C-alpha positions as CSV (number, residue, x, y, z in Angstrom):
1,X,153.9,93.2,118.6
2,X,152.5,91.1,116.0
3,X,149.9,89.6,118.4
4,X,149.0,93.8,118.8
5,X,148.6,94.3,114.8
6,X,146.4,90.9,114.3
7,X,144.1,92.1,117.1
8,X,143.9,95.8,115.6
9,X,143.2,94.4,112.4
10,X,140.4,92.2,113.6
11,X,138.7,94.9,115.7
12,X,138.9,97.2,112.0
13,X,137.4,94.9,110.2
14,X,134.8,93.7,112.4
15,X,133.6,97.6,112.6
16,X,133.6,97.9,108.9
17,X,131.7,95.0,108.2
18,X,128.3,96.4,109.9
19,X,127.2,99.9,109.4
20,X,124.1,101.7,111.0
21,X,123.4,104.8,109.6
22,X,121.8,105.9,113.7
23,X,120.7,103.8,116.7
24,X,118.0,101.2,115.7
25,X,114.4,102.2,116.4
26,X,112.6,100.7,119.3
27,X,109.2,100.0,120.0
28,X,107.0,103.2,121.3
29,X,109.6,105.3,119.5
30,X,107.9,108.1,117.3
31,X,109.1,107.1,113.6
32,X,110.1,110.1,111.0
33,X,107.2,111.1,109.1
34,X,108.0,109.8,105.4
35,X,107.0,112.8,102.9
36,X,107.5,112.2,99.4
37,X,106.4,111.0,96.2
38,X,106.1,107.5,95.1
39,X,107.7,106.1,91.8
40,X,104.0,106.7,89.9
41,X,104.1,110.4,91.0
42,X,101.8,110.0,94.1
43,X,102.2,111.9,97.1
44,X,102.9,110.2,100.0
45,X,102.6,111.3,103.6
46,X,103.0,108.9,106.5
47,X,100.6,111.1,109.1
48,X,97.9,111.3,106.4
49,X,98.1,107.7,105.6
50,X,97.6,106.8,109.2
51,X,94.3,108.5,109.3
52,X,93.3,106.3,106.7
53,X,94.6,102.9,108.2
54,X,94.8,101.4,111.4
55,X,98.4,100.8,110.6
56,X,101.8,100.8,108.1
57,X,103.9,98.4,107.2
58,X,107.1,100.0,106.1
59,X,109.5,97.2,104.3
60,X,112.9,98.2,103.5
61,X,114.7,96.1,100.4
62,X,117.9,95.8,99.0
63,X,118.4,96.7,95.3
64,X,115.1,95.4,92.9
65,X,117.7,93.1,90.9
66,X,118.3,91.2,94.5
67,X,115.6,88.0,93.8
68,X,115.1,87.4,97.4
69,X,113.8,90.5,97.9
70,X,111.4,90.1,94.7
71,X,109.9,86.8,96.3
72,X,108.9,88.7,99.1
73,X,107.4,91.9,97.2
74,X,105.4,89.3,95.6
75,X,104.5,88.2,99.2
76,X,103.1,91.4,99.8
77,X,101.4,91.6,96.4
78,X,99.4,87.8,97.1
79,X,98.6,89.3,100.5
80,X,97.5,92.6,99.9
81,X,93.9,92.5,100.3
82,X,94.5,90.5,103.7
83,X,96.6,93.0,105.1
84,X,94.2,95.7,103.9
85,X,90.9,94.0,105.5
86,X,93.4,94.4,108.9
87,X,93.8,97.8,108.4
88,X,97.1,97.7,107.4
89,X,98.3,99.6,104.8
90,X,101.8,98.8,102.7
91,X,104.8,101.1,101.7
92,X,107.8,99.5,100.1
93,X,111.1,101.2,100.0
94,X,114.1,100.7,97.2
95,X,117.4,102.3,97.1
96,X,117.2,102.4,93.0
97,X,115.9,105.2,91.1
98,X,112.3,106.2,90.4
99,X,112.9,105.0,86.8
100,X,113.6,101.5,87.4
101,X,111.1,101.1,90.0
102,X,108.5,102.5,88.3
103,X,108.8,100.0,85.4
104,X,109.2,97.1,88.2
105,X,105.8,98.3,89.6
106,X,104.2,98.4,86.0
107,X,105.9,94.8,85.2
108,X,105.2,93.1,88.9
109,X,101.8,95.3,88.7
110,X,102.6,96.2,92.7
111,X,99.2,97.6,94.2
112,X,100.6,99.7,97.2
113,X,103.2,102.4,97.2
114,X,106.6,102.5,96.2
115,X,109.4,104.9,97.2
116,X,113.0,105.3,95.6
117,X,115.6,106.4,97.7
118,X,118.6,106.1,95.8
119,X,120.2,108.6,98.3
120,X,119.1,106.4,101.1
121,X,117.6,109.3,102.9
122,X,114.9,107.4,104.5
123,X,117.0,104.5,105.1
124,X,119.1,106.9,107.1
125,X,115.9,107.7,109.3
126,X,115.0,104.5,109.9
127,X,118.8,103.2,111.0
128,X,118.9,100.5,107.9
129,X,122.0,98.5,108.6
130,X,124.5,97.7,106.1
131,X,126.6,94.5,107.1
132,X,129.1,92.5,105.1
133,X,128.7,90.1,108.0
134,X,124.8,89.4,107.4
135,X,125.4,89.4,103.5
136,X,127.5,86.3,104.1
137,X,125.4,84.7,107.1
138,X,122.8,84.6,104.3
139,X,124.6,81.8,102.1
140,X,123.6,79.1,105.0
141,X,120.7,79.9,105.1
142,X,118.5,77.1,103.3
143,X,115.2,79.2,103.1
144,X,117.5,82.0,101.5
145,X,118.7,79.8,98.5
146,X,115.1,78.6,98.2
147,X,113.8,82.5,98.0
148,X,116.9,83.1,95.4
149,X,115.5,80.1,93.2
150,X,112.1,81.2,93.3
151,X,112.4,85.3,93.4
152,X,114.3,84.6,90.3
153,X,111.8,82.8,88.4
154,X,108.9,85.5,89.7
155,X,111.1,88.2,87.4
156,X,109.7,86.1,84.4
157,X,112.6,87.1,82.4
158,X,112.7,90.9,83.5
159,X,116.1,92.3,84.4
160,X,116.3,95.3,86.2
161,X,120.0,97.2,86.1
162,X,121.2,100.6,86.3
163,X,124.8,101.6,85.0
164,X,127.0,103.0,87.8
165,X,125.8,101.4,90.4
166,X,128.1,98.6,91.0
167,X,128.1,97.3,94.2
168,X,126.8,100.3,96.3
169,X,123.2,99.2,97.9
170,X,125.4,95.3,98.6
171,X,125.7,95.2,102.0
172,X,121.7,96.8,103.0
173,X,120.2,94.3,104.9
174,X,116.3,94.4,104.8
175,X,114.0,95.7,107.6
176,X,110.5,95.9,108.5
177,X,108.4,98.3,110.6
178,X,104.7,98.4,111.6
179,X,103.5,101.8,112.6
180,X,100.5,102.7,114.6
181,X,98.5,105.3,115.1
182,X,100.5,108.9,115.9
183,X,103.7,107.4,113.7
184,X,104.2,105.1,117.0
185,X,106.4,102.3,116.3
186,X,104.6,99.0,117.3
187,X,107.1,96.5,115.6
188,X,110.7,97.2,114.4
189,X,112.3,94.2,112.6
190,X,115.9,94.2,111.5
191,X,116.5,91.3,109.5
192,X,119.8,89.1,110.6
193,X,120.4,88.0,107.1
194,X,119.4,88.9,103.6
195,X,115.7,87.5,103.5
196,X,115.1,87.6,107.2
197,X,111.7,89.2,107.2
198,X,108.8,89.9,109.7
199,X,106.3,87.0,109.3
200,X,102.9,88.5,107.8
201,X,101.5,85.9,109.8
202,X,102.1,87.6,112.9
203,X,100.4,90.6,111.8
């Protein structure tokens, strides 16, 4: 009886450790058309953006106070001109509110569109994971530890906190999607731990 209870408890914990809004997106599917307004008030329409660019790199992040995400955002800033020359536009999506993100965009001088999705509507459409197991796996990654240190430095003393949020977004795991013509997914990359992003060198 005890062994049965332990087994059921283990299965329950495993089920709870990873949450996926929907089935993960796979190559060649037509992705959800993101239609919204970015944090500085510009209208965003993925379909229209693809008319002006060959591809769009959509990056889903954890909260803005995650230093690993901050490091990745700065990597995108530094290499944005390079990506644009390849015909790639960047869309960054955060779960924070628009006021917090507008300040972050201003402070970091982010040149690409940044979208606020506190209700995780777009996160759900792209089947972004929540995983306590993958968060835990981050602690064993050397590159993650280095990214935390570098990301904290890149904040340059700025603090981005939101009252009442707590650990609401704590289990979100980042993901990257390269979308081509007609909104067809060319690459769908779901991180195995925080900071496991698709390499920009492969684009």
